[in-house]
C-alpha positions in Angstrom: 69.0 6.1 -35.8 68.0 8.9 -33.5 64.7 10.2 -32.3 62.7 12.4 -34.6 63.3 15.4 -32.3 67.0 14.9 -33.1 66.2 15.9 -36.6 63.8 18.7 -35.6 60.6 17.0 -36.7 57.7 15.2 -35.2 55.9 12.1 -36.2 53.2 14.2 -37.8 55.8 16.0 -39.9 57.3 12.7 -40.9 53.9 11.5 -42.0 53.5 14.7 -44.0 56.8 14.0 -45.7 55.7 10.5 -46.4 52.4 11.7 -47.9 54.3 14.1 -50.1 56.6 11.4 -51.3 53.6 9.2 -52.1 52.4 12.0 -54.3 55.7 12.3 -56.2 58.1 14.3 -54.1 61.7 13.2 -54.2 63.2 11.8 -51.0 66.3 14.0 -51.3 64.2 17.1 -51.8 62.2 16.3 -48.7 65.4 15.8 -46.7 66.7 19.1 -47.8 63.5 20.9 -47.1 62.4 19.4 -43.8 65.7 18.0 -42.3 68.1 20.7 -43.6 70.3 18.0 -45.2 71.8 19.5 -48.4 74.0 16.4 -49.0 71.0 14.1 -48.8 70.3 11.1 -51.1 67.0 9.9 -49.6 68.4 7.2 -47.3 67.7 9.1 -44.1 64.1 9.6 -45.2 63.8 5.9 -45.9 65.3 5.0 -42.5 63.1 7.4 -40.5 59.9 6.2 -42.3 60.9 2.6 -41.8 61.7 3.1 -38.1 59.0 5.5 -37.0 56.1 4.8 -39.4 56.9 1.1 -40.0 56.7 1.6 -43.8 59.2 0.4 -46.3 60.0 2.9 -49.0 62.8 1.1 -50.8 62.3 -1.7 -53.3 64.8 -4.3 -54.2 65.9 -4.2 -57.8 64.9 -7.2 -59.9 68.6 -8.2 -60.0 68.8 -8.2 -56.2 65.7 -10.3 -56.0 67.0 -12.7 -58.6 70.3 -13.0 -56.8 68.6 -13.7 -53.5 66.5 -16.5 -55.2 69.6 -18.0 -56.7 71.4 -18.0 -53.4 68.5 -19.8 -51.8 68.4 -22.4 -54.7 72.2 -23.0 -54.4 71.8 -23.6 -50.6 68.9 -26.0 -51.3 70.9 -27.9 -53.8 74.0 -28.1 -51.6 71.8 -29.5 -48.8 70.4 -32.1 -51.2 73.8 -33.2 -52.2 74.9 -33.5 -48.6 71.8 -35.5 -47.9 73.0 -38.0 -50.5 76.6 -38.2 -49.2 78.1 -35.8 -51.6 80.3 -32.9 -50.5 79.4 -30.0 -52.7 82.7 -28.3 -52.0 84.6 -31.3 -53.6 83.0 -31.1 -56.9 82.8 -34.9 -57.3 81.0 -37.9 -55.8 84.3 -39.6 -54.6 83.4 -38.3 -51.1 80.3 -40.5 -50.8 79.9 -41.9 -47.4 
């Protein structure tokens, strides 16, 4: 990620862009208007706001959040199995120590 000046804007302009987004403007439209990025999808806006304003503008989908929770649960259960001498990769308790 470059400096804001690399994109021809200042922190104040980025703040203005963020404020407009908070009031309903689309990220891709802001990128086209302020950053002259006709191919934009809003990712550059999100990255710049995250890096220079310290604000997250992307939300995880409920499926991503659920997947992350399941990954943590599987890791917890595998650790519990190992703690009781069971190798979770083997699929049986014949590997008990």
